Each structure stands twice: as C-alpha cells, then as structure tokens.
DRENPA-3360 file (N, C-alpha, C; in nm, 2 decimals, always signed):
BEGIN
1 = XXXXXXXX = +2.29/-2.93/-0.69/+2.37/-3.03/-0.64/+2.46/-3.07/-0.62 ~ +2.59/-3.10/-0.54/+2.70/-3.11/-0.58/+2.81/-3.15/-0.42 ~ +2.92/-3.21/-0.46/+3.01/-3.25/-0.34/+3.08/-3.13/-0.31 ~ +3.08/-3.09/-0.21/+3.14/-2.96/-0.15/+3.29/-2.99/-0.11 ~ +3.30/-3.13/-0.01/+3.39/-3.21/+0.02/+3.38/-3.31/+0.00 ~ +3.52/-3.42/-0.04/+3.49/-3.55/+0.02/+3.64/-3.53/+0.17 ~ +3.57/-3.65/+0.24/+3.65/-3.66/+0.33/+3.66/-3.75/+0.39 ~ +3.75/-3.80/+0.50/+3.80/-3.96/+0.53/+3.90/-3.97/+0.62;
9 = XXXXXXXX = +3.92/-4.07/+0.73/+4.00/-4.06/+0.86/+4.01/-4.18/+0.91 ~ +4.10/-4.28/+0.94/+4.12/-4.38/+1.03/+4.09/-4.39/+1.14 ~ +4.09/-4.48/+1.20/+4.07/-4.47/+1.35/+4.17/-4.43/+1.44 ~ +4.17/-4.38/+1.56/+4.27/-4.30/+1.66/+4.17/-4.36/+1.79 ~ +4.28/-4.34/+1.89/+4.24/-4.36/+2.03/+4.27/-4.22/+2.08 ~ +4.17/-4.25/+2.17/+4.14/-4.08/+2.25/+4.07/-4.13/+2.36 ~ +4.12/-4.03/+2.48/+4.09/-4.06/+2.58/+3.94/-3.98/+2.57 ~ +3.83/-4.08/+2.71/+3.73/-3.99/+2.73/+3.68/-4.07/+2.85;
17 = XXXXXXXX = +3.67/-3.98/+2.99/+3.61/-3.99/+3.10/+3.73/-4.17/+3.13 ~ +3.83/-4.12/+3.14/+3.94/-4.19/+3.19/+3.94/-4.33/+3.14 ~ +3.88/-4.33/+3.03/+3.92/-4.43/+2.92/+4.00/-4.40/+2.81 ~ +4.04/-4.51/+2.72/+4.06/-4.51/+2.59/+3.97/-4.56/+2.48 ~ +3.93/-4.46/+2.40/+3.85/-4.52/+2.31/+3.89/-4.53/+2.17 ~ +3.81/-4.60/+2.09/+3.89/-4.60/+1.90/+3.79/-4.54/+1.85 ~ +3.81/-4.45/+1.78/+3.67/-4.37/+1.68/+3.75/-4.40/+1.60 ~ +3.65/-4.28/+1.45/+3.68/-4.26/+1.31/+3.63/-4.12/+1.28;
25 = XXXXXXXX = +3.60/-4.08/+1.41/+3.48/-3.96/+1.37/+3.58/-3.85/+1.32 ~ +3.70/-3.88/+1.32/+3.76/-3.76/+1.26/+3.81/-3.78/+1.15 ~ +3.74/-3.67/+1.10/+3.77/-3.65/+0.91/+3.84/-3.53/+0.90 ~ +3.91/-3.57/+0.73/+3.99/-3.45/+0.68/+3.96/-3.46/+0.56 ~ +3.97/-3.36/+0.49/+3.94/-3.32/+0.36/+4.04/-3.40/+0.28 ~ +3.98/-3.45/+0.16/+4.07/-3.55/+0.06/+4.10/-3.47/-0.09 ~ +4.22/-3.46/-0.09/+4.26/-3.39/-0.23/+4.25/-3.49/-0.32 ~ +4.16/-3.44/-0.48/+4.19/-3.53/-0.60/+4.07/-3.65/-0.58;
33 = XXXXXXXX = +4.06/-3.72/-0.67/+3.99/-3.82/-0.68/+3.98/-3.95/-0.59 ~ +3.84/-3.96/-0.52/+3.87/-4.08/-0.40/+3.75/-4.20/-0.48 ~ +3.85/-4.33/-0.44/+3.77/-4.44/-0.47/+3.68/-4.45/-0.39 ~ +3.54/-4.47/-0.44/+3.44/-4.52/-0.32/+3.41/-4.70/-0.37 ~ +3.44/-4.78/-0.24/+3.41/-4.93/-0.30/+3.24/-4.92/-0.21 ~ +3.23/-5.08/-0.22/+3.12/-5.09/-0.16/+3.08/-5.10/+0.03 ~ +3.20/-5.09/+0.09/+3.19/-5.05/+0.23/+3.27/-4.95/+0.26 ~ +3.32/-4.90/+0.21/+3.37/-4.71/+0.23/+3.41/-4.64/+0.14;
41 = XXXXXXXX = +3.52/-4.56/+0.18/+3.57/-4.42/+0.11/+3.69/-4.48/+0.10 ~ +3.77/-4.45/+0.00/+3.93/-4.49/+0.00/+4.01/-4.42/+0.10 ~ +4.07/-4.46/+0.20/+4.13/-4.37/+0.34/+4.06/-4.40/+0.46 ~ +3.95/-4.43/+0.46/+3.85/-4.42/+0.55/+3.85/-4.56/+0.59 ~ +3.80/-4.60/+0.76/+3.78/-4.68/+0.78/+3.70/-4.67/+0.94 ~ +3.60/-4.74/+0.93/+3.51/-4.76/+1.05/+3.56/-4.81/+1.21 ~ +3.54/-4.77/+1.27/+3.63/-4.85/+1.42/+3.56/-4.98/+1.48 ~ +3.38/-4.94/+1.49/+3.32/-5.06/+1.51/+3.24/-5.07/+1.46;
49 = XXXXXXXX = +3.26/-5.19/+1.38/+3.17/-5.24/+1.25/+3.01/-5.31/+1.36 ~ +3.02/-5.30/+1.48/+2.91/-5.39/+1.53/+2.81/-5.21/+1.52 ~ +2.83/-5.11/+1.52/+2.74/-5.00/+1.53/+2.76/-4.92/+1.37 ~ +2.88/-4.93/+1.33/+2.90/-4.83/+1.24/+2.94/-4.93/+1.10 ~ +2.90/-4.85/+0.97/+2.99/-4.90/+0.86/+2.81/-5.08/+0.82 ~ +2.94/-5.13/+0.73/+2.86/-5.22/+0.63/+2.80/-5.16/+0.52 ~ +2.75/-5.23/+0.44/+2.71/-5.18/+0.30/+2.59/-5.12/+0.32 ~ +2.48/-5.07/+0.40/+2.40/-4.96/+0.43/+2.47/-4.82/+0.49;
57 = XXXXXXXX = +2.57/-4.83/+0.53/+2.65/-4.73/+0.56/+2.76/-4.71/+0.54 ~ +2.78/-4.73/+0.39/+2.93/-4.71/+0.36/+2.96/-4.55/+0.37 ~ +2.90/-4.47/+0.34/+2.98/-4.31/+0.32/+2.79/-4.25/+0.39 ~ +2.86/-4.15/+0.46/+2.74/-4.08/+0.52/+2.80/-3.91/+0.48 ~ +2.66/-3.89/+0.45/+2.63/-3.76/+0.43/+2.58/-3.63/+0.49 ~ +2.67/-3.51/+0.49/+2.63/-3.40/+0.58/+2.61/-3.27/+0.49 ~ +2.49/-3.20/+0.50/+2.44/-3.12/+0.42/+2.56/-2.97/+0.46 ~ +2.63/-2.93/+0.37/+2.74/-2.78/+0.41/+2.64/-2.73/+0.47;
65 = XXXXXXXX = +2.53/-2.66/+0.41/+2.44/-2.57/+0.44/+2.39/-2.55/+0.63 ~ +2.42/-2.70/+0.68/+2.37/-2.69/+0.84/+2.53/-2.62/+0.93 ~ +2.63/-2.67/+0.84/+2.75/-2.55/+0.93/+2.72/-2.41/+0.98 ~ +2.61/-2.32/+0.95/+2.62/-2.21/+0.97/+2.51/-2.23/+1.07 ~ +2.41/-2.33/+1.11/+2.38/-2.33/+1.23/+2.45/-2.37/+1.32 ~ +2.52/-2.47/+1.31/+2.67/-2.50/+1.40/+2.73/-2.40/+1.48 ~ +2.75/-2.35/+1.34/+2.85/-2.22/+1.37/+2.78/-2.12/+1.49 ~ +2.65/-2.16/+1.47/+2.58/-2.00/+1.56/+2.56/-2.07/+1.72;
73 = XXXXXXXX = +2.55/-2.19/+1.73/+2.52/-2.28/+1.82/+2.63/-2.32/+1.91 ~ +2.77/-2.33/+1.83/+2.87/-2.36/+1.91/+2.99/-2.24/+1.85 ~ +2.95/-2.12/+1.93/+3.07/-2.04/+1.87/+3.17/-2.02/+1.95 ~ +3.31/-2.03/+1.86/+3.39/-2.01/+1.90/+3.47/-2.17/+1.86 ~ +3.38/-2.25/+1.80/+3.45/-2.43/+1.76/+3.49/-2.42/+1.65 ~ +3.62/-2.45/+1.60/+3.62/-2.46/+1.44/+3.59/-2.56/+1.41 ~ +3.49/-2.52/+1.30/+3.42/-2.60/+1.17/+3.47/-2.62/+1.05 ~ +3.61/-2.72/+1.06/+3.62/-2.74/+0.89/+3.54/-2.85/+0.85;
81 = XXXXXXXX = +3.52/-2.88/+0.73/+3.46/-2.96/+0.69/+3.45/-3.12/+0.72 ~ +3.40/-3.19/+0.74/+3.40/-3.32/+0.80/+3.41/-3.35/+0.95 ~ +3.35/-3.19/+1.01/+3.39/-3.20/+1.14/+3.27/-3.27/+1.21 ~ +3.18/-3.31/+1.13/+3.06/-3.43/+1.18/+3.08/-3.55/+1.14 ~ +3.19/-3.54/+1.10/+3.21/-3.74/+1.07/+3.19/-3.75/+0.94 ~ +3.13/-3.65/+0.85/+3.10/-3.69/+0.74/+3.16/-3.73/+0.63 ~ +3.15/-3.81/+0.52/+3.23/-3.84/+0.42/+3.23/-3.77/+0.29 ~ +3.10/-3.70/+0.27/+3.08/-3.64/+0.17/+2.96/-3.52/+0.24;
89 = XXXXXXXX = +3.04/-3.37/+0.23/+2.99/-3.26/+0.26/+2.92/-3.18/+0.16 ~ +2.79/-3.16/+0.17/+2.71/-3.19/+0.04/+2.65/-3.02/+0.01 ~ +2.60/-2.98/-0.09/+2.54/-2.86/-0.10/+2.42/-2.90/-0.20 ~ +2.27/-2.88/-0.17/+2.15/-2.88/-0.21/+2.11/-3.02/-0.16 ~ +2.13/-3.08/-0.07/+2.07/-3.23/-0.05/+2.00/-3.18/+0.10 ~ +1.91/-3.18/+0.11/+1.78/-3.20/+0.26/+1.76/-3.27/+0.32 ~ +1.73/-3.34/+0.51/+1.67/-3.43/+0.52/+1.54/-3.43/+0.44 ~ +1.47/-3.31/+0.50/+1.31/-3.29/+0.46/+1.27/-3.36/+0.28;
97 = XXXXXXXX = +1.36/-3.35/+0.20/+1.37/-3.37/+0.03/+1.46/-3.44/+0.03 ~ +1.51/-3.57/+0.05/+1.54/-3.69/+0.04/+1.46/-3.78/+0.07 ~ +1.43/-3.89/-0.01/+1.37/-3.97/+0.01/+1.45/-4.12/+0.05 ~ +1.44/-4.19/+0.17/+1.48/-4.33/+0.15/+1.47/-4.41/+0.04 ~ +1.54/-4.49/-0.03/+1.56/-4.52/-0.16/+1.60/-4.44/-0.29 ~ +1.60/-4.31/-0.29/+1.69/-4.26/-0.38/+1.78/-4.24/-0.38 ~ +1.84/-4.29/-0.53/+1.94/-4.32/-0.64/+2.01/-4.19/-0.66 ~ +2.12/-4.15/-0.67/+2.23/-4.07/-0.68/+2.32/-4.11/-0.81;
105 = XXXXXXXX = +2.40/-4.05/-0.83/+2.50/-4.04/-0.93/+2.59/-3.95/-0.92 ~ +2.72/-3.96/-0.82/+2.83/-3.86/-0.82/+2.97/-3.93/-0.90 ~ +2.99/-3.83/-0.98/+3.13/-3.88/-1.02/+3.11/-4.01/-1.12 ~ +3.17/-4.14/-1.08/+3.14/-4.25/-1.17/+3.09/-4.34/-1.10 ~ +3.06/-4.30/-0.98/+3.02/-4.39/-0.82/+2.83/-4.35/-0.88 ~ +2.77/-4.46/-0.78/+2.59/-4.45/-0.81/+2.61/-4.51/-0.65 ~ +2.51/-4.45/-0.60/+2.44/-4.45/-0.46/+2.27/-4.47/-0.43 ~ +2.25/-4.50/-0.31/+2.11/-4.52/-0.25/+2.10/-4.49/-0.12;
113 = XXXXXXXX = +2.02/-4.39/-0.12/+1.98/-4.35/+0.03/+1.89/-4.49/+0.13 ~ +1.96/-4.51/+0.24/+1.97/-4.61/+0.31/+1.87/-4.57/+0.49 ~ +1.90/-4.46/+0.52/+1.87/-4.40/+0.63/+1.94/-4.29/+0.74 ~ +1.92/-4.22/+0.81/+1.95/-4.12/+0.90/+2.07/-4.15/+0.95 ~ +2.13/-4.07/+1.00/+2.23/-4.12/+1.06/+2.20/-4.05/+1.28 ~ +2.20/-4.19/+1.32/+2.12/-4.17/+1.46/+2.30/-4.18/+1.54 ~ +2.33/-4.05/+1.58/+2.46/-4.06/+1.64/+2.48/-4.06/+1.78 ~ +2.58/-4.13/+1.84/+2.64/-4.21/+1.91/+2.75/-4.12/+2.01;
121 = XXXXXXXX = +2.77/-4.20/+2.13/+2.88/-4.10/+2.24/+2.99/-4.03/+2.17 ~ +3.04/-4.08/+2.06/+3.17/-4.04/+2.03/+3.16/-3.90/+1.97 ~ +3.02/-3.85/+1.88/+2.98/-3.71/+1.85/+3.05/-3.63/+1.96 ~ +3.02/-3.67/+2.12/+3.03/-3.58/+2.19/+3.20/-3.60/+2.20 ~ +3.25/-3.69/+2.19/+3.40/-3.70/+2.18/+3.49/-3.57/+2.14 ~ +3.42/-3.59/+1.99/+3.48/-3.54/+1.86/+3.42/-3.36/+1.89 ~ +3.34/-3.32/+2.00/+3.35/-3.21/+2.03/+3.38/-3.17/+2.19 ~ +3.38/-3.23/+2.24/+3.40/-3.24/+2.43/+3.29/-3.18/+2.45;
129 = XXXXXXXX = +3.16/-3.24/+2.40/+3.05/-3.20/+2.51/+2.96/-3.32/+2.49 ~ +2.93/-3.35/+2.61/+2.83/-3.47/+2.63/+2.71/-3.47/+2.61 ~ +2.66/-3.31/+2.58/+2.52/-3.29/+2.53/+2.52/-3.26/+2.38 ~ +2.61/-3.34/+2.30/+2.60/-3.29/+2.17/+2.49/-3.42/+2.08 ~ +2.52/-3.51/+2.15/+2.40/-3.64/+2.09/+2.29/-3.57/+2.09 ~ +2.21/-3.53/+2.21/+2.10/-3.46/+2.22/+2.07/-3.35/+2.13 ~ +2.15/-3.23/+2.15/+2.17/-3.13/+2.02/+2.15/-3.15/+1.92 ~ +2.18/-3.29/+1.85/+2.21/-3.26/+1.73/+2.09/-3.36/+1.69;
137 = XXXXXXXX = +2.05/-3.45/+1.74/+1.93/-3.53/+1.77/+1.79/-3.42/+1.73 ~ +1.78/-3.34/+1.81/+1.70/-3.26/+1.81/+1.70/-3.15/+1.74 ~ +1.81/-3.12/+1.66/+1.83/-3.00/+1.58/+1.75/-3.04/+1.44 ~ +1.75/-3.21/+1.41/+1.69/-3.23/+1.29/+1.82/-3.24/+1.18 ~ +1.92/-3.21/+1.22/+2.01/-3.18/+1.10/+2.11/-3.30/+1.14 ~ +2.11/-3.48/+1.12/+2.13/-3.55/+1.13/+2.20/-3.62/+0.96 ~ +2.17/-3.56/+0.86/+2.26/-3.58/+0.76/+2.18/-3.76/+0.73 ~ +2.26/-3.84/+0.63/+2.20/-3.91/+0.59/+2.30/-4.04/+0.56;
145 = XXXXXXXX = +2.29/-4.19/+0.51/+2.38/-4.26/+0.48/+2.37/-4.33/+0.33 ~ +2.45/-4.34/+0.27/+2.46/-4.37/+0.17/+2.50/-4.53/+0.11 ~ +2.39/-4.62/+0.08/+2.48/-4.74/+0.05/+2.56/-4.72/-0.14 ~ +2.64/-4.77/-0.20/+2.71/-4.79/-0.30/+2.69/-4.88/-0.39 ~ +2.58/-4.79/-0.46/+2.52/-4.93/-0.58/+2.63/-4.97/-0.67 ~ +2.74/-4.91/-0.72/+2.79/-4.91/-0.80/+2.93/-4.84/-0.79 ~ +3.06/-4.90/-0.75/+3.18/-4.86/-0.74/+3.21/-4.75/-0.82 ~ +3.30/-4.63/-0.76/+3.34/-4.52/-0.90/+3.48/-4.45/-0.83;
153 = XXXXXXXX = +3.47/-4.32/-0.87/+3.55/-4.26/-0.79/+3.47/-4.11/-0.82 ~ +3.50/-4.04/-0.69/+3.43/-3.90/-0.64/+3.54/-3.83/-0.60 ~ +3.50/-3.68/-0.66/+3.65/-3.55/-0.64/+3.51/-3.44/-0.57 ~ +3.61/-3.38/-0.50/+3.50/-3.26/-0.43/+3.43/-3.14/-0.54 ~ +3.36/-3.11/-0.57/+3.33/-3.06/-0.65/+3.20/-3.13/-0.79 ~ +3.21/-3.25/-0.77/+3.13/-3.31/-0.82/+3.00/-3.29/-0.83 ~ +2.90/-3.32/-0.95/+2.78/-3.28/-0.94/+2.69/-3.43/-0.86 ~ +2.59/-3.38/-0.85/+2.49/-3.52/-0.76/+2.38/-3.50/-0.83;
161 = XXXXXXXX = +2.38/-3.58/-0.91/+2.28/-3.61/-1.00/+2.17/-3.75/-0.99 ~ +2.04/-3.66/-0.99/+1.92/-3.82/-0.95/+1.93/-3.90/-1.05 ~ +1.93/-4.04/-0.96/+1.88/-4.13/-1.11/+1.76/-4.17/-1.05 ~ +1.68/-4.19/-0.93/+1.56/-4.23/-0.95/+1.52/-4.17/-0.77 ~ +1.44/-4.10/-0.78/+1.32/-4.03/-0.71/+1.24/-4.13/-0.64 ~ +1.22/-4.13/-0.54/+1.10/-4.23/-0.43/+1.03/-4.13/-0.39 ~ +0.94/-4.06/-0.44/+0.85/-3.95/-0.33/+0.71/-4.08/-0.27 ~ +0.69/-4.11/-0.35/+0.59/-4.23/-0.27/+0.66/-4.32/-0.14;
169 = XXXXXXXX = +0.80/-4.26/-0.09/+0.86/-4.34/+0.05/+0.86/-4.26/+0.12 ~ +0.93/-4.26/+0.23/+0.93/-4.14/+0.32/+1.08/-4.10/+0.35 ~ +1.08/-3.94/+0.38/+1.17/-3.87/+0.36/+1.26/-3.89/+0.51 ~ +1.42/-3.89/+0.46/+1.46/-3.89/+0.56/+1.45/-3.82/+0.68 ~ +1.40/-3.68/+0.72/+1.33/-3.63/+0.82/+1.19/-3.72/+0.90 ~ +1.16/-3.78/+0.82/+1.04/-3.81/+0.87/+1.06/-3.92/+0.96 ~ +1.19/-4.01/+0.88/+1.23/-4.10/+0.97/+1.31/-4.09/+1.07 ~ +1.37/-3.97/+1.10/+1.43/-3.89/+1.23/+1.27/-3.90/+1.34;
177 = XXXXXXXX = +1.20/-3.82/+1.29/+1.08/-3.78/+1.32/+1.00/-3.92/+1.41 ~ +1.01/-4.04/+1.37/+0.94/-4.14/+1.40/+1.04/-4.21/+1.51 ~ +1.16/-4.17/+1.49/+1.25/-4.24/+1.58/+1.26/-4.15/+1.71 ~ +1.23/-4.04/+1.71/+1.22/-3.93/+1.82/+1.05/-3.93/+1.86 ~ +0.95/-3.97/+1.83/+0.83/-3.90/+1.87/+0.79/-4.01/+1.94 ~ +0.66/-4.01/+2.00/+0.59/-4.10/+1.99/+0.54/-4.24/+1.90 ~ +0.42/-4.32/+1.92/+0.39/-4.40/+1.83/+0.24/-4.35/+1.79 ~ +0.26/-4.21/+1.77/+0.08/-4.15/+1.72/+0.05/-4.18/+1.57;
185 = XXXXXXXX = +0.17/-4.18/+1.54/+0.18/-4.16/+1.38/+0.16/-4.29/+1.33 ~ +0.06/-4.39/+1.34/+0.04/-4.53/+1.30/+0.09/-4.55/+1.19 ~ +0.00/-4.48/+1.12/-0.01/-4.50/+0.97/+0.14/-4.51/+0.91 ~ +0.23/-4.38/+0.95/+0.36/-4.36/+0.88/+0.43/-4.46/+0.95 ~ +0.39/-4.49/+1.03/+0.49/-4.60/+1.10/+0.47/-4.73/+1.06 ~ +0.34/-4.79/+1.00/+0.33/-4.90/+0.92/+0.39/-4.89/+0.78 ~ +0.37/-4.81/+0.74/+0.43/-4.70/+0.59/+0.60/-4.78/+0.62 ~ +0.66/-4.71/+0.75/+0.81/-4.74/+0.77/+0.86/-4.84/+0.74;
193 = XXXXXXXX = +0.77/-4.95/+0.85/+0.77/-5.09/+0.87/+0.75/-5.15/+0.73 ~ +0.72/-5.16/+0.65/+0.66/-5.23/+0.55/+0.80/-5.16/+0.41 ~ +0.90/-5.05/+0.49/+0.98/-5.01/+0.35/+1.12/-5.08/+0.28 ~ +1.09/-5.13/+0.21/+1.16/-5.20/+0.20/+1.35/-5.15/+0.13 ~ +1.33/-5.01/+0.11/+1.49/-4.97/+0.09/+1.51/-4.94/+0.25 ~ +1.47/-4.92/+0.37/+1.52/-4.92/+0.52/+1.53/-5.05/+0.56 ~ +1.70/-5.02/+0.63/+1.72/-5.16/+0.66/+1.62/-5.23/+0.76 ~ +1.68/-5.36/+0.75/+1.60/-5.43/+0.86/+1.59/-5.43/+1.00;
201 = XXXXXXXX = +1.68/-5.38/+1.06/+1.69/-5.30/+1.19/+1.61/-5.20/+1.18 ~ +1.59/-5.11/+1.11/+1.48/-4.99/+1.16/+1.36/-5.06/+1.13 ~ +1.29/-5.10/+1.01/+1.18/-5.16/+1.06/+1.11/-5.29/+1.10 ~ +1.22/-5.35/+1.16/+1.20/-5.40/+1.33/+1.14/-5.34/+1.42 ~ +1.23/-5.26/+1.42/+1.21/-5.12/+1.54/+1.08/-5.09/+1.51 ~ +1.05/-5.03/+1.39/+0.89/-4.94/+1.39/+0.78/-5.03/+1.38 ~ +0.82/-5.18/+1.35/+0.72/-5.28/+1.37/+0.69/-5.27/+1.46 ~ +0.79/-5.29/+1.58/+0.73/-5.33/+1.74/+0.65/-5.22/+1.78;
209 = XXXXXXX = +0.67/-5.08/+1.73/+0.59/-5.02/+1.78/+0.44/-5.00/+1.70 ~ +0.42/-5.06/+1.66/+0.26/-5.06/+1.57/+0.20/-5.10/+1.70 ~ +0.05/-5.06/+1.72/-0.04/-5.09/+1.85/-0.09/-5.23/+1.78 ~ -0.14/-5.27/+1.90/-0.22/-5.42/+1.79/-0.36/-5.40/+1.78 ~ -0.42/-5.46/+1.65/-0.55/-5.40/+1.64/-0.69/-5.47/+1.74 ~ -0.75/-5.37/+1.76/-0.83/-5.42/+1.90/-0.91/-5.53/+1.84 ~ -0.92/-5.65/+1.94/-0.97/-5.78/+1.94/-1.11/-5.78/+1.91;
% end
C-alpha cells in the first residue's frame, strides 16, 4: 500500500447555474514532502467549513484503482490525480477492506479512518455534470476521510503502513451501504450507532433510523 500522489488546492470562485460558488475541489499534485497538520495538508484549504474540513475530515483519500472505472464511465474526460478532490491518491486501499477506526502511518505522520466521503453538488461542478453526485454514490467508489493523529510529512511514493486494524468494526463500504439503503439491516445500524470511531453526526443519523422495540 502506498501514496501515489499528494494533492492540494486553495479555494477558487467558479460560475455555476448563474451564481458564483467558492470551492476547493480542484486539487493538483504537489512535489516533494508536504507537511500534514491536524486540520489539513500544507497548501490545501477547505472552502465551506460547515460541510467540509474539521479534524474528522482533515485528509481525503481516493484509491487510484478507481480511476480506470471513471475513465470508462466518463470517456474523453481528463482525469489527473486529484480529480476527485482527494488529498492522497492511494494504491492498495479499498472501501470494502478499510474499517472505521483503522490507523495508518504514512511518512512521519499517522492517521485514523473516520468516515466515507459523501459528495456534494461541487463534485458536479468539477465535472460539469449535475448527475455526478448520484453516479458517484451509486458506484460505491467514495473514498474516505482520515483524521490526523500525529502531524508529520508525507511524500508521494510513501508506504501506507497499518498500525491498528479494527476488523470488528465496520468497513467504509458498509457505512456507505447503510447510508444509501433502507433501514432493514437493524443489527448493522445498531452497531454503527454505537461505533465510537465514527463521528457523532453519523452515529446520530443511524440512531434515528433504528426501529422502536415492540411494546
């Protein structure tokens, strides 16, 4: 497992449906070592802190392997590393094999997996396609966020080393499935609602979908 590319970008204003929108979804690869701090990657800045950013969403990871799928889905679209707004484009990390709470060392920094990426309309802006958000979710290829548990430096090519595995936890893919499906899987919903490594907002959302016990 390794980091293929480290990507960063600052907020920019773009036109969208007659309005001007501030977005940081446009990322580009960064050369050399990059400092990773508690809230973001050096040279990167989130635009809307009510929705993006914060300690639980300091770094966004997207698997390089998904790019082949999107190249087939979006023929003719240029897809450089960072095209999906990710900070780390990675090799060998997949949503169905990464668990909430897993911890990794990359370079001199350490991270914990917190949640999947739930796309907003700005993904549609990036690709010029209003349907991109639905297609992204439907694909299951969401990537995931990391909290920075130890600040340090990361360079493209660095190995991703597992520190702690949480195989009794829930995978990123399972969380996405719970979010997009109905409430039939009450056992998994109950487990997710009590998962301390998952941010409080997610736990509250899943808790609200639990059925009341029969009187």
